[in-house]
C-alpha positions in Angstrom: 37.0 75.3 46.1 37.8 78.7 44.7 35.2 81.4 44.8 34.9 81.4 41.2 34.0 77.6 41.0 31.8 78.3 43.8 30.0 81.0 41.9 29.8 78.8 38.7 28.5 75.9 40.9 25.7 78.2 42.1 25.2 79.5 38.7 24.5 75.9 37.3 21.9 75.1 40.1 20.2 78.3 39.4 19.9 77.0 35.8 18.8 73.7 36.7 16.0 75.7 39.0 15.3 77.4 36.0 15.0 75.0 33.4 12.7 72.6 36.0 10.6 76.2 36.4 9.9 76.5 32.8 9.1 72.7 32.3 6.3 73.4 35.1 5.4 76.4 33.5 5.1 74.5 30.0 2.7 71.9 31.9 0.5 74.3 33.4 0.3 76.3 30.1 -1.1 73.6 28.2 -3.2 72.7 31.3 -4.6 75.7 30.9 -5.0 75.5 27.5 -7.1 72.3 27.3 -9.4 74.1 30.1 -9.8 76.7 27.3 -10.5 74.4 24.5 -13.2 72.7 26.8 -14.7 76.2 27.7 -14.8 76.8 24.0 -16.9 73.9 23.4 -19.4 75.1 25.9 -19.2 78.4 24.7 -20.2 77.0 21.1 -23.0 75.1 22.4 -24.5 78.2 23.8 -23.5 80.7 21.2 -21.4 82.6 23.9 -19.1 85.2 22.5 -15.2 84.1 22.8 -14.2 87.8 23.4 -15.4 88.7 26.9 -13.4 91.8 28.0 -15.2 91.5 31.5 -14.1 88.4 32.0 -10.5 89.2 30.7 -10.5 92.2 33.1 -11.5 90.2 35.9 -8.7 87.5 35.5 -6.1 90.5 34.8 -7.2 92.2 38.4 -6.9 88.9 40.0 -3.4 88.5 38.7 -2.6 92.1 39.7 -3.9 91.3 43.1 -1.8 87.9 43.5 1.7 89.3 42.0 4.0 89.8 45.0 7.1 90.4 42.9 9.9 90.6 41.7 8.0 90.5 38.5 6.7 94.0 37.6 2.9 94.1 36.7 3.5 95.1 33.6 5.9 92.1 32.5 3.2 90.2 34.1 0.2 91.8 31.8 2.2 91.3 28.8 2.8 87.7 29.5 -0.8 87.4 29.8 -1.8 89.3 26.8 -0.5 86.4 25.0 -1.9 83.8 27.1 -5.3 85.4 26.4 -4.8 85.5 22.9 -4.0 82.2 22.4 -7.0 80.8 24.7 -9.5 83.0 22.3 -7.5 81.1 19.5 -7.8 77.8 20.7 -11.7 78.5 21.3 -12.4 80.1 17.9 -9.8 82.6 15.9 -11.3 85.7 15.9 -11.4 87.7 12.1 -10.7 91.8 13.3 -11.0 94.2 10.8 -8.3 97.6 11.2 -7.6 100.2 9.0 -5.1 98.9 6.9 -2.5 97.9 5.6 -0.5 96.2 8.4 1.5 98.6 10.1 -0.7 101.4 10.5 -1.2 102.7 14.2 -4.5 100.8 14.1 -3.0 97.7 13.1 -0.2 98.5 16.0 -2.8 98.9 18.7 -4.6 95.7 17.4 -1.5 93.5 18.0 -1.0 95.3 21.7 -4.5 94.8 22.6 -5.4 91.1 21.3 -2.0 89.8 21.0 -1.0 87.3 18.2 -3.7 85.1 18.0 -6.2 86.6 16.0 -6.8 86.8 12.2 -6.4 90.5 10.9 -8.3 92.0 8.1 -7.1 95.2 7.0 -9.4 97.4 5.1 -8.6 100.5 2.6 -10.6 102.8 4.7 -12.7 103.4 7.8 -16.1 102.8 6.4 -14.9 99.5 5.3 -13.9 98.6 9.0 -17.5 99.5 9.9 -19.0 97.8 7.0 -17.1 94.5 7.9 -18.6 94.2 11.7 -22.2 95.5 10.2 -22.3 92.5 7.6 -20.6 90.1 9.9 -17.6 89.2 8.0 -15.6 90.0 10.7 -16.1 89.5 14.2 -14.9 92.7 15.9 -13.0 95.7 14.6 -10.7 98.4 16.2 -11.0 102.1 15.6 -9.6 105.1 16.6 -12.0 107.8 17.9 -9.5 110.5 19.6 -6.1 111.5 20.1 -4.6 113.2 23.1 -2.9 115.9 20.8 -5.1 116.3 17.7 -8.6 115.3 19.3 -11.3 113.7 18.1 -11.2 111.4 14.9 -14.3 112.8 13.3 -14.8 110.1 10.6 -15.2 107.7 13.3 -18.0 109.5 14.9 -19.7 110.2 11.8 -19.5 106.3 11.1 -21.0 105.5 14.5 -24.0 107.4 13.5 -24.2 105.8 10.4 -23.7 102.0 11.5 -25.6 99.8 13.8 -22.1 98.6 15.7 -21.3 98.4 19.5 -18.7 99.7 21.6 -17.4 96.4 23.3 -14.0 97.8 24.7 -11.5 100.7 24.7 -8.0 100.9 24.8 -5.0 103.6 24.4 -1.8 102.9 22.5 1.1 105.3 22.9 1.8 106.8 19.4 5.4 107.3 18.6 5.7 108.8 15.2 8.8 109.0 12.8 9.8 110.7 9.4 10.8 107.9 6.9 12.1 108.5 3.3 14.6 106.8 1.0 15.9 110.2 1.2 19.2 110.5 3.8 18.3 113.9 5.3 15.2 116.2 6.1 16.7 119.0 3.8 15.6 117.1 0.6 12.1 116.7 1.6 9.7 118.5 -0.5 6.6 116.4 0.3 5.5 114.7 3.4 2.5 112.2 3.2 0.5 110.8 6.3 -3.0 110.5 7.9 -4.4 113.7 8.7 -4.0 112.8 12.4 -0.6 112.2 12.1 0.1 115.4 10.0 -1.7 117.3 13.1 0.1 115.4 15.8 3.4 116.5 14.4 2.6 120.2 12.9 5.0 121.8 15.2 8.0 119.8 14.1 7.1 119.9 10.3 6.6 123.9 10.6 10.0 124.2 12.5 12.3 121.8 10.5 10.9 121.2 7.0 8.4 124.4 6.6 8.9 124.2 2.6 7.3 120.7 2.4 3.8 120.3 1.2 1.5 118.2 3.8 -0.5 115.8 2.0 -3.4 113.6 3.7 -3.9 109.8 2.8 -6.2 107.1 4.2 -3.4 105.7 6.5 0.0 106.5 7.5 1.0 102.7 6.2 -0.1 104.1 2.5 1.8 107.1 3.0 4.9 105.2 3.8 4.4 103.0 0.5 4.4 106.3 -1.3 7.5 107.7 0.0 9.3 104.3 -1.3 9.2 105.3 -5.1 8.8 109.1 -4.7 12.0 111.2 -4.9 11.9 114.0 -2.5 9.1 112.4 -0.6 8.4 111.6 2.9 6.0 110.0 5.2 5.0 110.4 8.9 4.5 106.6 10.3 5.3 104.0 13.0 8.8 103.1 12.9 8.2 99.7 12.1 7.0 100.5 8.5 10.7 102.1 7.8 12.0 98.4 8.8 9.5 96.5 6.7 9.9 98.8 3.7 13.8 99.4 4.2 13.6 103.4 4.0 15.5 105.7 6.2 14.4 106.9 9.4 15.3 110.8 9.2 13.7 111.8 12.8 11.7 110.2 15.5 9.6 111.3 18.4 8.5 114.0 16.3 5.3 114.4 17.8 3.7 117.5 19.5 3.8 116.3 22.7 5.8 113.3 24.2 2.7 111.5 25.6 0.8 111.1 22.7 -1.8 108.5 22.8 -4.7 107.4 20.6 -7.9 106.0 22.0 -9.3 103.2 20.6 -12.8 101.2 20.4 -13.2 97.7 20.2 -16.7 97.4 18.1 -18.4 94.4 16.9 -22.0 93.6 15.7 -23.7 93.0 19.3 -23.4 94.7 22.8 -21.4 93.1 25.2 -23.5 90.6 27.2 -21.6 90.7 30.6 -19.6 93.1 32.6 -18.1 90.8 35.4 -14.8 92.5 35.7 -12.6 93.6 38.3 -11.9 96.9 39.7 -11.9 99.0 36.5 -14.7 101.6 36.5 -17.3 101.2 33.9 -17.8 104.1 31.0 -20.9 104.5 28.5 -20.8 106.1 25.0 -23.8 107.2 23.4 -25.4 109.5 20.7 -28.5 111.5 21.0 -30.2 114.2 19.4 -32.2 116.8 20.5 -35.3 118.8 19.4 -35.0 121.9 18.0 -36.2 124.3 20.9 -34.2 126.7 23.5 -33.2 124.7 26.6 -33.1 120.9 25.3 -29.7 120.1 25.6 -29.8 121.9 29.2 -32.5 119.6 30.1 -30.4 116.7 29.0 -27.3 118.0 31.0 -29.5 118.7 34.1 -30.7 115.3 33.8 -27.0 114.1 34.2 -26.1 116.5 37.1 -29.2 115.4 38.9 -28.3 111.8 38.7 -24.6 112.8 40.0 -23.0 111.3 36.6 -20.1 112.8 35.2 -20.0 113.7 31.5 -16.6 113.3 30.3 -16.9 113.8 26.6 -19.4 116.1 24.5 -18.8 116.6 21.1 -21.7 117.4 17.7 -21.4 116.1 14.5 -23.7 117.3 11.5 -26.7 114.8 10.9 -26.2 113.2 7.1 -28.8 114.4 4.9 -30.5 117.0 7.4 -28.8 120.2 7.3 -28.3 122.3 10.3 -29.3 119.5 12.3 -26.8 117.6 14.9 -26.1 114.6 16.4 -24.3 114.5 20.1 -22.0 112.1 21.4 -21.3 111.7 24.6 -19.0 109.5 27.3 -20.6 109.0 30.8 -18.6 107.7 33.4 -21.0 105.0 34.5 -22.8 101.9 33.2 -26.0 103.7 31.6 -27.5 100.2 31.1 -27.7 99.7 34.7 -31.1 99.3 36.5 -30.3 102.1 39.0 -30.1 104.5 35.8 -33.4 103.4 34.3 -34.9 106.6 35.4 -32.2 108.8 34.2 -32.3 107.1 30.8 -36.1 107.5 30.3 -35.8 111.3 31.0 -33.2 111.4 28.2 -35.2 109.5 25.9 -38.2 111.8 26.9 -36.1 114.9 26.2 -34.4 113.8 23.0 -35.5 112.8 19.6 -33.2 110.0 19.5 -31.0 108.0 22.1 -28.6 105.5 21.0 -26.5 103.5 23.6 -23.3 102.7 21.7 -21.5 100.8 24.3 -21.1 100.2 28.3 -17.5 99.0 28.6 -14.6 99.0 31.1 -12.3 102.1 31.3 -9.1 101.4 29.3 -5.9 101.7 31.2 -3.8 104.3 29.9 -0.2 102.8 31.0 -0.3 99.8 28.6 -2.3 98.4 25.4 -4.2 96.0 27.0 -7.4 96.0 29.4 
């Protein structure tokens, strides 16, 4: 037998093995789906949540530990993102709110985290996103809280103070920004539309390449792209998918100030997460507190955390609505503040603050991919 014939015969056997393996995978996926449906029936009887980030984290940690290759962990997790997404949808379709329309970075982060098996509810502004969860019109929502380049999304912090929602998980999404327009060259651009965060994240490129163009803030990057469709001389900074969806030209891509540009998102719900039976990911807590207007109040709170050996990874203040010159502090702590071993610390904080509200305790999101 010629060498080429041997190669073809060997390739044919490999293909037959692949086909048999695919058939076996389909059978196993359907077996898993049937088990998910059965679990969903039991959850419905006990009113248990469909979305359980702790359980999903535990599943993924186990898969990472069991994976000996050659399939990379990143590819394995991408596959299981959709498997878990399908499992949730088989139990009950989740309605998830995000800052719309479709094509915004919030929408893309939602797809990255939840996979394809959810019912999207695009909202015209962030307050409507929070309202949808508060009124239980949606099961969950995804909201941006900070960007690695442009800092905190202050509107989100203000809305956390105004609405009774709970952080159930966090995720980090890689932000790739491009300039899109019906024009064919940046030279013809006289105005640039986008969300204020995106404009800030691309400030260096805008200053260097089209300093003459007016920068105009809009509710979302996707709305900015729709504005650029019909307005001569205008452009938008948005996700590249919007250019494809709207038939716009990509005039420049990768225009963010820092190549490793990421946005942190919270997944919020109307109730706190009831379980944290996850794997090896560390736990975090987010909370807001209001201190008394007297010397040393903030120092006392910080000293309590120091004495408890807890790291505060974020601290930011925002003006209180309706009360001039008073402030709410937002903090991220590297611990589960609701755990019994921190009861004394929490009691001390409540004793030294006018108000303490735990926004949520959750698993620290992994920054190298879009799913937990």
